[in-house]
SELO-504063 format. One record per residue (C-alpha): x, y, z; residue in three letters. Coordinates in nm, 2 decimals, always signed. Layout:
LUMBA      c1      c2      c3  rest
LUMBA       X       Y       Z   ALA
...
END
This chain:
LUMBA      c1      c2      c3  rest
LUMBA   +4.46   +7.19   +2.61   MET
LUMBA   +4.48   +6.84   +2.56   LYS
LUMBA   +4.17   +6.77   +2.39   ILE
LUMBA   +4.22   +7.01   +2.12   ASP
LUMBA   +4.14   +6.74   +1.84   PHE
LUMBA   +3.74   +6.76   +2.04   LEU
LUMBA   +3.77   +7.13   +1.89   ASP
LUMBA   +3.80   +7.02   +1.53   ARG
LUMBA   +3.50   +6.74   +1.60   VAL
LUMBA   +3.27   +6.99   +1.74   PHE
LUMBA   +3.32   +7.27   +1.48   ALA
LUMBA   +3.23   +6.98   +1.23   GLU
LUMBA   +2.93   +6.85   +1.38   ALA
LUMBA   +2.81   +7.19   +1.53   GLU
LUMBA   +2.45   +7.14   +1.42   SER
LUMBA   +2.41   +6.78   +1.52   LYS
LUMBA   +2.29   +6.63   +1.83   ASP
LUMBA   +2.57   +6.58   +2.10   ALA
LUMBA   +2.37   +6.46   +2.42   ILE
LUMBA   +2.00   +6.39   +2.45   ILE
LUMBA   +1.91   +6.45   +2.82   TRP
LUMBA   +1.59   +6.39   +2.96   ARG
LUMBA   +1.47   +6.37   +2.58   ASP
LUMBA   +1.61   +6.73   +2.48   GLN
LUMBA   +1.86   +6.76   +2.21   SER
LUMBA   +2.19   +6.94   +2.27   TYR
LUMBA   +2.42   +7.02   +1.98   SER
LUMBA   +2.76   +7.03   +1.97   TYR
LUMBA   +2.73   +7.39   +1.94   ARG
LUMBA   +2.56   +7.44   +2.25   TRP
LUMBA   +2.84   +7.16   +2.41   LEU
LUMBA   +3.15   +7.40   +2.29   ARG
LUMBA   +2.96   +7.70   +2.44   ASP
LUMBA   +2.91   +7.51   +2.75   ALA
LUMBA   +3.27   +7.43   +2.77   ILE
LUMBA   +3.37   +7.78   +2.73   THR
LUMBA   +3.14   +7.89   +3.02   ALA
LUMBA   +3.23   +7.58   +3.28   ALA
LUMBA   +3.63   +7.67   +3.21   ASP
LUMBA   +3.55   +8.03   +3.29   GLU
LUMBA   +3.34   +7.93   +3.63   ALA
LUMBA   +3.66   +7.70   +3.73   LEU
LUMBA   +3.89   +7.96   +3.66   ALA
LUMBA   +3.68   +8.21   +3.87   ALA
LUMBA   +3.66   +7.95   +4.17   ALA
LUMBA   +4.05   +7.92   +4.12   SER
LUMBA   +4.05   +7.57   +3.98   VAL
LUMBA   +4.40   +7.57   +3.78   THR
LUMBA   +4.63   +7.33   +3.63   ALA
LUMBA   +4.70   +7.00   +3.86   GLY
LUMBA   +4.40   +7.10   +4.12   SER
LUMBA   +4.24   +6.77   +4.25   VAL
LUMBA   +3.90   +6.82   +4.14   VAL
LUMBA   +3.57   +6.60   +4.22   MET
LUMBA   +3.31   +6.66   +3.99   ILE
LUMBA   +2.98   +6.51   +4.12   GLU
LUMBA   +2.69   +6.43   +3.87   GLY
LUMBA   +2.57   +6.23   +3.58   ASP
LUMBA   +2.57   +6.24   +3.21   PHE
LUMBA   +2.42   +6.55   +3.21   SER
LUMBA   +2.49   +6.84   +2.96   PRO
LUMBA   +2.66   +7.08   +3.19   ARG
LUMBA   +2.83   +6.76   +3.38   ALA
LUMBA   +2.99   +6.65   +3.07   VAL
LUMBA   +3.08   +7.04   +2.96   ALA
LUMBA   +3.24   +7.09   +3.34   THR
LUMBA   +3.44   +6.76   +3.29   LEU
LUMBA   +3.61   +6.85   +2.95   LEU
LUMBA   +3.67   +7.20   +3.08   ALA
LUMBA   +3.85   +7.05   +3.36   ALA
LUMBA   +4.05   +6.86   +3.18   ILE
LUMBA   +4.11   +7.10   +2.92   LYS
LUMBA   +4.26   +7.32   +3.23   ARG
LUMBA   +4.53   +7.02   +3.30   ASP
LUMBA   +4.33   +6.95   +3.63   CYS
LUMBA   +4.33   +6.59   +3.79   ILE
LUMBA   +3.95   +6.50   +3.78   VAL
LUMBA   +3.77   +6.27   +3.99   ALA
LUMBA   +3.41   +6.20   +3.86   PRO
LUMBA   +3.15   +6.11   +4.12   PHE
LUMBA   +2.81   +5.95   +4.06   SER
LUMBA   +2.57   +6.03   +4.33   ASN
LUMBA   +2.59   +5.72   +4.50   THR
LUMBA   +2.58   +5.77   +4.87   GLY
LUMBA   +2.68   +6.03   +5.15   GLU
LUMBA   +2.91   +5.75   +5.30   GLU
LUMBA   +3.11   +5.67   +4.94   ARG
LUMBA   +3.14   +6.02   +4.90   ARG
LUMBA   +3.31   +6.10   +5.22   GLY
LUMBA   +3.54   +5.80   +5.16   PHE
LUMBA   +3.63   +5.92   +4.81   PHE
LUMBA   +3.72   +6.28   +4.89   THR
LUMBA   +3.94   +6.19   +5.17   GLU
LUMBA   +4.09   +5.91   +5.00   MET
LUMBA   +4.16   +6.09   +4.69   ALA
LUMBA   +4.27   +6.42   +4.88   GLU
LUMBA   +4.01   +6.64   +4.68   ILE
LUMBA   +4.10   +7.00   +4.67   GLU
LUMBA   +3.78   +7.09   +4.55   GLN
LUMBA   +3.43   +6.97   +4.47   VAL
LUMBA   +3.24   +7.11   +4.15   VAL
LUMBA   +2.86   +6.98   +4.21   THR
LUMBA   +2.61   +6.94   +3.91   VAL
LUMBA   +2.25   +6.98   +4.06   SER
LUMBA   +1.96   +6.76   +3.92   MET
LUMBA   +1.86   +7.09   +3.74   ASP
LUMBA   +2.20   +7.10   +3.59   ASP
LUMBA   +2.33   +7.38   +3.78   ARG
LUMBA   +2.71   +7.42   +3.88   ILE
LUMBA   +2.85   +7.52   +4.23   SER
LUMBA   +3.21   +7.49   +4.33   VAL
LUMBA   +3.31   +7.43   +4.71   GLU
LUMBA   +3.68   +7.41   +4.84   LYS
LUMBA   +3.78   +7.12   +5.08   THR
LUMBA   +4.06   +7.28   +5.26   GLY
LUMBA   +4.27   +7.01   +5.16   ARG
LUMBA   +4.59   +6.99   +4.98   THR
LUMBA   +4.65   +6.71   +4.77   ALA
LUMBA   +5.02   +6.61   +4.82   ALA
LUMBA   +5.02   +6.22   +4.68   HIS
LUMBA   +5.33   +6.12   +4.46   ALA
LUMBA   +5.12   +6.07   +4.19   HIS
LUMBA   +4.97   +6.39   +4.16   TYR
LUMBA   +5.30   +6.53   +4.19   ALA
LUMBA   +5.42   +6.32   +3.90   GLU
LUMBA   +5.12   +6.46   +3.68   LEU
LUMBA   +5.21   +6.83   +3.78   ARG
LUMBA   +5.57   +6.76   +3.69   ARG
LUMBA   +5.41   +6.65   +3.35   ARG
LUMBA   +5.19   +6.92   +3.30   GLY
LUMBA   +4.93   +6.64   +3.23   HIS
LUMBA   +4.58   +6.63   +3.38   PRO
LUMBA   +4.47   +6.31   +3.51   GLY
LUMBA   +4.20   +6.12   +3.62   ILE
LUMBA   +4.08   +5.93   +3.93   VAL
LUMBA   +3.88   +5.65   +3.92   LEU
LUMBA   +3.79   +5.42   +4.22   PHE
LUMBA   +3.70   +5.02   +4.19   SER
LUMBA   +3.32   +4.95   +4.26   SER
LUMBA   +3.44   +4.76   +4.62   GLY
LUMBA   +3.21   +4.47   +4.54   SER
LUMBA   +3.47   +4.25   +4.71   SER
LUMBA   +3.63   +4.49   +4.95   GLY
LUMBA   +3.76   +4.83   +5.00   THR
LUMBA   +3.74   +5.04   +4.67   PRO
LUMBA   +4.09   +5.11   +4.52   LYS
LUMBA   +4.14   +5.43   +4.40   GLY
LUMBA   +4.36   +5.46   +4.07   SER
LUMBA   +4.54   +5.75   +3.94   VAL
LUMBA   +4.62   +5.78   +3.54   ASN
LUMBA   +4.73   +6.02   +3.32   ASP
LUMBA   +4.48   +6.09   +3.07   LEU
LUMBA   +4.74   +6.20   +2.76   VAL
LUMBA   +4.77   +5.83   +2.68   PRO
LUMBA   +4.41   +5.78   +2.73   TRP
LUMBA   +4.29   +6.08   +2.51   LEU
LUMBA   +4.55   +6.03   +2.24   LYS
LUMBA   +4.36   +5.68   +2.09   LYS
LUMBA   +4.04   +5.92   +2.04   PHE
LUMBA   +4.23   +6.15   +1.79   ASP
LUMBA   +4.17   +5.86   +1.57   VAL
LUMBA   +3.82   +5.89   +1.38   ARG
LUMBA   +3.61   +5.60   +1.41   ARG
LUMBA   +3.25   +5.46   +1.32   GLN
LUMBA   +3.02   +5.56   +1.57   VAL
LUMBA   +2.65   +5.44   +1.68   LEU
LUMBA   +2.40   +5.64   +1.85   ARG
LUMBA   +2.46   +5.54   +2.21   THR
LUMBA   +2.32   +5.49   +2.59   ILE
LUMBA   +2.54   +5.63   +2.83   SER
LUMBA   +2.42   +5.32   +3.10   PHE
LUMBA   +2.78   +5.29   +3.26   LEU
LUMBA   +2.81   +5.57   +3.54   LEU
LUMBA   +2.95   +5.89   +3.53   PHE
LUMBA   +3.27   +5.75   +3.73   ASP
LUMBA   +3.30   +5.40   +3.57   HIS
LUMBA   +3.60   +5.37   +3.32   ILE
LUMBA   +3.36   +5.22   +3.09   GLY
LUMBA   +3.12   +5.52   +3.12   GLY
LUMBA   +3.38   +5.75   +3.06   PHE
LUMBA   +3.53   +5.58   +2.75   ASN
LUMBA   +3.19   +5.57   +2.59   THR
LUMBA   +3.11   +5.93   +2.63   LEU
LUMBA   +3.49   +6.07   +2.49   LEU
LUMBA   +3.43   +5.75   +2.22   TYR
LUMBA   +3.12   +5.92   +2.10   CYS
LUMBA   +3.21   +6.28   +2.11   LEU
LUMBA   +3.55   +6.25   +1.93   SER
LUMBA   +3.36   +6.09   +1.65   ASN
LUMBA   +3.07   +6.33   +1.62   GLY
LUMBA   +2.80   +6.08   +1.78   GLY
LUMBA   +2.54   +6.14   +2.01   CYS
LUMBA   +2.47   +6.01   +2.38   VAL
LUMBA   +2.15   +5.93   +2.50   ILE
LUMBA   +2.15   +5.99   +2.88   THR
LUMBA   +1.88   +5.81   +3.12   VAL
LUMBA   +1.80   +5.92   +3.46   ASP
LUMBA   +1.68   +5.57   +3.57   GLU
LUMBA   +1.88   +5.24   +3.49   ARG
LUMBA   +1.59   +5.04   +3.48   SER
LUMBA   +1.51   +4.78   +3.20   PRO
LUMBA   +1.22   +4.98   +3.13   ASP
LUMBA   +1.35   +5.32   +3.12   ALA
LUMBA   +1.66   +5.24   +2.93   VAL
LUMBA   +1.48   +4.99   +2.69   LEU
LUMBA   +1.22   +5.30   +2.66   GLY
LUMBA   +1.52   +5.51   +2.57   ALA
LUMBA   +1.63   +5.29   +2.32   VAL
LUMBA   +1.29   +5.33   +2.13   GLU
LUMBA   +1.24   +5.68   +2.15   ARG
LUMBA   +1.54   +5.77   +2.05   HIS
LUMBA   +1.66   +5.48   +1.79   ARG
LUMBA   +1.97   +5.40   +2.01   VAL
LUMBA   +2.19   +5.18   +1.79   GLU
LUMBA   +2.46   +5.06   +2.09   LEU
LUMBA   +2.39   +4.97   +2.43   LEU
LUMBA   +2.66   +4.93   +2.67   PRO
LUMBA   +2.57   +4.72   +2.97   THR
LUMBA   +2.67   +4.44   +3.23   SER
LUMBA   +2.55   +4.08   +3.24   PRO
LUMBA   +2.36   +4.19   +3.55   THR
LUMBA   +2.16   +4.45   +3.37   PHE
LUMBA   +2.12   +4.18   +3.07   ILE
LUMBA   +1.95   +3.95   +3.34   ASN
LUMBA   +1.70   +4.20   +3.48   LEU
LUMBA   +1.62   +4.28   +3.13   ILE
LUMBA   +1.53   +3.90   +3.08   LEU
LUMBA   +1.32   +3.86   +3.39   LEU
LUMBA   +1.14   +4.20   +3.35   SER
LUMBA   +1.05   +4.10   +2.98   GLU
LUMBA   +1.10   +4.45   +2.90   ALA
LUMBA   +1.25   +4.36   +2.58   HIS
LUMBA   +0.89   +4.24   +2.46   GLN
LUMBA   +0.72   +4.57   +2.58   ARG
LUMBA   +0.96   +4.83   +2.32   HIS
LUMBA   +1.04   +4.85   +1.99   ASP
LUMBA   +1.42   +4.76   +1.98   LEU
LUMBA   +1.45   +4.74   +1.62   SER
LUMBA   +1.74   +5.02   +1.58   SER
LUMBA   +1.96   +4.83   +1.84   LEU
LUMBA   +2.24   +4.67   +1.65   LYS
LUMBA   +2.49   +4.62   +1.94   LEU
LUMBA   +2.50   +4.52   +2.30   VAL
LUMBA   +2.82   +4.54   +2.48   THR
LUMBA   +2.91   +4.34   +2.81   TYR
LUMBA   +3.16   +4.34   +3.04   GLY
LUMBA   +3.26   +4.44   +3.42   THR
LUMBA   +3.18   +4.10   +3.55   GLU
LUMBA   +3.15   +3.73   +3.42   PRO
LUMBA   +2.87   +3.65   +3.18   MET
LUMBA   +2.66   +3.35   +3.30   PRO
LUMBA   +2.64   +3.13   +2.97   GLU
LUMBA   +2.26   +3.07   +3.01   ARG
LUMBA   +2.20   +3.44   +3.03   THR
LUMBA   +2.41   +3.49   +2.70   LEU
LUMBA   +2.24   +3.22   +2.55   LEU
LUMBA   +1.88   +3.36   +2.64   ARG
LUMBA   +1.97   +3.72   +2.55   PHE
LUMBA   +2.07   +3.60   +2.20   HIS
LUMBA   +1.78   +3.40   +2.19   GLU
LUMBA   +1.53   +3.68   +2.25   VAL
LUMBA   +1.73   +3.93   +2.04   LEU
LUMBA   +1.89   +3.76   +1.76   PRO
LUMBA   +1.94   +4.03   +1.53   GLN
LUMBA   +2.15   +4.22   +1.81   VAL
LUMBA   +2.51   +4.13   +1.80   GLN
LUMBA   +2.66   +4.07   +2.13   LEU
LUMBA   +3.01   +4.18   +2.21   LEU
LUMBA   +3.18   +4.12   +2.53   GLN
LUMBA   +3.44   +4.41   +2.62   THR
LUMBA   +3.74   +4.42   +2.85   TYR
LUMBA   +3.87   +4.72   +3.03   GLY
LUMBA   +4.00   +4.84   +3.38   LEU
LUMBA   +4.02   +5.17   +3.56   SER
LUMBA   +4.41   +5.05   +3.58   GLU
LUMBA   +4.48   +5.03   +3.20   VAL
LUMBA   +4.17   +5.17   +3.03   GLY
LUMBA   +3.98   +4.99   +2.76   ILE
LUMBA   +4.12   +4.71   +2.54   LEU
LUMBA   +3.98   +4.67   +2.18   ARG
LUMBA   +3.79   +4.33   +2.18   SER
LUMBA   +3.60   +4.08   +1.96   LYS
LUMBA   +3.42   +3.79   +2.06   SER
LUMBA   +3.39   +3.47   +1.85   ARG
LUMBA   +3.06   +3.49   +1.81   SER
LUMBA   +2.73   +3.64   +1.96   SER
LUMBA   +2.68   +3.31   +2.16   ASP
LUMBA   +3.03   +3.24   +2.28   SER
LUMBA   +3.19   +3.36   +2.61   LEU
LUMBA   +3.54   +3.35   +2.43   TRP
LUMBA   +3.69   +3.68   +2.34   VAL
LUMBA   +4.01   +3.81   +2.17   ARG
LUMBA   +4.12   +4.13   +2.37   VAL
LUMBA   +4.40   +4.38   +2.29   GLY
LUMBA   +4.48   +4.62   +2.01   GLY
LUMBA   +4.69   +4.86   +1.94   GLU
LUMBA   +4.91   +4.98   +2.23   GLY
LUMBA   +4.85   +4.68   +2.46   TYR
LUMBA   +5.03   +4.36   +2.51   GLU
LUMBA   +4.89   +4.09   +2.67   THR
LUMBA   +4.98   +3.78   +2.84   ARG
LUMBA   +4.85   +3.46   +3.05   VAL
LUMBA   +5.09   +3.36   +3.38   VAL
LUMBA   +4.99   +3.08   +3.54   ASP
LUMBA   +4.64   +3.12   +3.42   GLY
LUMBA   +4.62   +3.47   +3.53   MET
LUMBA   +4.58   +3.78   +3.26   PHE
LUMBA   +4.82   +4.00   +3.28   GLN
LUMBA   +4.83   +4.34   +3.05   ILE
LUMBA   +5.12   +4.57   +2.94   ARG
LUMBA   +5.03   +4.93   +2.83   SER
LUMBA   +5.20   +5.26   +2.80   ALA
LUMBA   +4.85   +5.40   +2.90   SER
LUMBA   +4.86   +5.19   +3.26   ALA
LUMBA   +4.79   +5.42   +3.56   MET
LUMBA   +5.02   +5.55   +3.76   LEU
LUMBA   +4.94   +5.35   +4.06   GLY
LUMBA   +4.67   +5.35   +4.35   TYR
LUMBA   +4.60   +5.56   +4.59   LEU
LUMBA   +4.55   +5.35   +4.87   ASN
LUMBA   +4.69   +4.98   +4.75   ALA
LUMBA   +5.03   +4.83   +4.66   PRO
LUMBA   +5.15   +4.86   +4.32   SER
LUMBA   +4.99   +4.56   +4.09   PRO
LUMBA   +5.28   +4.56   +3.84   PHE
LUMBA   +5.54   +4.31   +3.77   THR
LUMBA   +5.90   +4.43   +3.80   GLU
LUMBA   +5.90   +4.43   +3.40   ASP
LUMBA   +5.58   +4.64   +3.38   GLY
LUMBA   +5.29   +4.38   +3.36   TRP
LUMBA   +4.97   +4.49   +3.51   PHE
LUMBA   +4.85   +4.16   +3.70   MET
LUMBA   +4.47   +4.22   +3.65   THR
LUMBA   +4.35   +3.94   +3.88   GLY
LUMBA   +4.14   +3.77   +3.64   ASP
LUMBA   +4.15   +3.39   +3.58   ARG
LUMBA   +4.11   +3.28   +3.23   VAL
LUMBA   +4.14   +2.98   +3.02   ASP
LUMBA   +4.32   +3.00   +2.64   VAL
LUMBA   +4.19   +2.87   +2.33   ASP
LUMBA   +4.47   +3.01   +2.08   GLY
LUMBA   +4.43   +3.36   +2.06   GLU
LUMBA   +4.10   +3.35   +2.27   TYR
LUMBA   +4.05   +3.37   +2.63   VAL
LUMBA   +3.76   +3.30   +2.87   ARG
LUMBA   +3.73   +3.48   +3.17   PHE
LUMBA   +3.66   +3.25   +3.48   LEU
LUMBA   +3.64   +3.52   +3.73   GLY
LUMBA   +3.86   +3.75   +4.00   ARG
LUMBA   +4.12   +3.51   +4.17   ALA
LUMBA   +3.99   +3.71   +4.49   SER
LUMBA   +3.67   +3.55   +4.45   GLU
LUMBA   +3.81   +3.18   +4.39   GLN
LUMBA   +3.70   +2.96   +4.65   ILE
LUMBA   +3.94   +2.71   +4.76   ASN
LUMBA   +3.79   +2.40   +4.92   VAL
LUMBA   +4.03   +2.14   +5.05   GLY
LUMBA   +4.29   +2.25   +4.78   GLY
LUMBA   +3.99   +2.23   +4.51   GLU
LUMBA   +3.93   +2.55   +4.31   LYS
LUMBA   +3.57   +2.66   +4.23   VAL
LUMBA   +3.48   +2.93   +4.05   TYR
LUMBA   +3.17   +3.13   +4.16   PRO
LUMBA   +3.07   +3.19   +3.79   ALA
LUMBA   +3.04   +2.83   +3.71   GLU
LUMBA   +2.83   +2.72   +4.02   VAL
LUMBA   +2.59   +3.05   +3.96   GLU
LUMBA   +2.55   +2.94   +3.57   ASN
LUMBA   +2.42   +2.59   +3.71   VAL
LUMBA   +2.22   +2.75   +3.94   ILE
LUMBA   +2.03   +2.99   +3.68   LEU
LUMBA   +1.94   +2.64   +3.52   GLU
LUMBA   +1.64   +2.67   +3.74   LEU
LUMBA   +1.36   +2.85   +3.62   GLU
LUMBA   +1.27   +2.95   +3.96   THR
LUMBA   +1.56   +3.15   +3.99   VAL
LUMBA   +1.61   +3.53   +3.94   ALA
LUMBA   +1.97   +3.61   +4.07   GLU
LUMBA   +2.22   +3.39   +4.25   VAL
LUMBA   +2.55   +3.49   +4.40   THR
LUMBA   +2.81   +3.23   +4.50   VAL
LUMBA   +3.11   +3.29   +4.74   TYR
LUMBA   +3.34   +3.14   +4.98   GLY
LUMBA   +3.26   +3.11   +5.35   GLU
LUMBA   +3.57   +2.98   +5.59   LYS
LUMBA   +3.57   +2.62   +5.74   HIS
LUMBA   +3.78   +2.48   +5.99   ALA
LUMBA   +3.85   +2.13   +5.84   ILE
LUMBA   +3.87   +2.25   +5.46   VAL
LUMBA   +3.95   +2.58   +5.45   GLY
LUMBA   +3.63   +2.74   +5.29   GLU
LUMBA   +3.29   +2.59   +5.18   VAL
LUMBA   +3.07   +2.73   +4.89   VAL
LUMBA   +2.78   +2.94   +4.99   ILE
LUMBA   +2.47   +3.05   +4.75   ALA
LUMBA   +2.23   +3.31   +4.78   CYS
LUMBA   +1.95   +3.31   +4.59   VAL
LUMBA   +1.69   +3.53   +4.51   ARG
LUMBA   +1.37   +3.33   +4.37   PRO
LUMBA   +1.17   +3.50   +4.07   LEU
LUMBA   +0.86   +3.49   +4.27   SER
LUMBA   +0.86   +3.64   +4.65   PRO
LUMBA   +0.63   +3.37   +4.74   GLU
LUMBA   +0.81   +3.07   +4.66   THR
LUMBA   +0.86   +2.80   +4.90   ASP
LUMBA   +1.22   +2.87   +5.03   SER
LUMBA   +1.25   +2.51   +5.18   LYS
LUMBA   +1.15   +2.36   +4.86   ALA
LUMBA   +1.39   +2.62   +4.65   LEU
LUMBA   +1.68   +2.55   +4.89   VAL
LUMBA   +1.62   +2.16   +4.84   ALA
LUMBA   +1.57   +2.20   +4.45   ALA
LUMBA   +1.89   +2.40   +4.43   VAL
LUMBA   +2.12   +2.15   +4.60   LYS
LUMBA   +2.01   +1.84   +4.44   LYS
LUMBA   +2.04   +2.04   +4.06   HIS
LUMBA   +2.40   +2.13   +4.18   CYS
LUMBA   +2.46   +1.79   +4.31   ALA
LUMBA   +2.36   +1.66   +3.96   ALA
LUMBA   +2.56   +1.87   +3.77   ARG
LUMBA   +2.84   +1.95   +3.96   LEU
LUMBA   +3.15   +1.81   +4.14   ALA
LUMBA   +3.06   +1.74   +4.51   ARG
LUMBA   +3.32   +2.01   +4.65   TYR
LUMBA   +3.16   +2.28   +4.43   LYS
LUMBA   +2.81   +2.20   +4.55   VAL
LUMBA   +2.67   +2.47   +4.81   PRO
LUMBA   +2.66   +2.38   +5.17   VAL
LUMBA   +2.42   +2.62   +5.23   LYS
LUMBA   +2.15   +2.82   +5.03   VAL
LUMBA   +2.03   +3.15   +5.17   GLU
LUMBA   +1.71   +3.27   +5.01   ILE
LUMBA   +1.67   +3.66   +4.99   THR
LUMBA   +1.41   +3.88   +4.80   ASN
LUMBA   +1.66   +4.19   +4.83   GLU
LUMBA   +1.84   +4.25   +4.52   ALA
LUMBA   +2.20   +4.10   +4.45   LEU
LUMBA   +2.36   +4.36   +4.24   TYR
LUMBA   +2.54   +4.68   +4.36   THR
LUMBA   +2.48   +5.06   +4.23   GLY
LUMBA   +2.72   +4.98   +3.92   ARG
LUMBA   +2.49   +4.64   +3.85   PHE
LUMBA   +2.74   +4.43   +3.92   LYS
LUMBA   +2.69   +4.12   +4.17   LYS
LUMBA   +2.74   +4.19   +4.53   ARG
LUMBA   +2.96   +3.91   +4.66   ARG
LUMBA   +2.99   +3.79   +5.05   GLY
END
């Protein structure tokens, strides 16, 4: 019963829209009744406190109700978006899922037992505390996905404080920390969550227009797709007040172009991790990559250029990776930063840094330079092993037009980089592709 605070909100807002799904409104009264029905269905399927339960779906009203009902029953929930059978199998096995609750495309619920018994030490600790938990997997865009186990009680505690809320699109996925945070923030403040079945620029901005959306939480990759598609010119975005972006470094050129085409919209860089939750943030300005992060319940520090966080809401640990905490409890994020007073600028993941003969190359810096070319739609930069210098820089480029002359584009990229970057940062190889260079979570796919 760790979400009783929502009952008060739902009672006050019972006639208001809680969720808009497929252009149909569902009120807080409907959602409250749906949570009760989902609780009864889970009880009938022997889903009890401490059960490790995958909830497979997206932000449909029934999926949201089922997620909240499972948390209310003190389950350990593992949200999962429909992102492929291979990933589902990996997730189910690694997380020791005991029951799978599937919410179908027509919003019906089915419960299936897997026959597993979840015995991981982190689960045992949550059961000892009598607390609900959540399991979230990283995207795996640069390696094997890591599963983090979190105690939901400290996460939920911050939602007990009422704050201002905007009409918000649930762009970030059901199994993403940002998606979960968006949902809980909106519902705990009596706001409205607008869902989308298709995450394309026109589908998302069309929903903004139809439902007078005020807040779009998204990623730099998706912002770039909006600019490339020019979807912002085809939809009325006058209701939009705030676009937040995170999950990966923002190319400066992309940020400046987006600010130029939507000057009335505030742009805010966010920072959060499944290992610690979402920190409060404040960008220096809408066209700046410098951001202040932290807020109540969080301490931050920079050690040898690496960003570290300490918080009572930090995860218990990973299911399938070593502990990333220092002896005194600081979480080592793996993010490299520059520091300017109370502001930081994220340079990229240390694991993605390229070491060329002892010199450090950050992919985002090279990508930003290549994106200055008008003929480039997307670019991903990564390192490739080299016998003499350790690693060399490789760029994979998707041209704006599939008919672009590949040889000419390769030459243009190398020439432009040679004029703008130190020699060791210039890509030694430029690959041309017409395939998308991002994952289902709208993050760059590297290597």
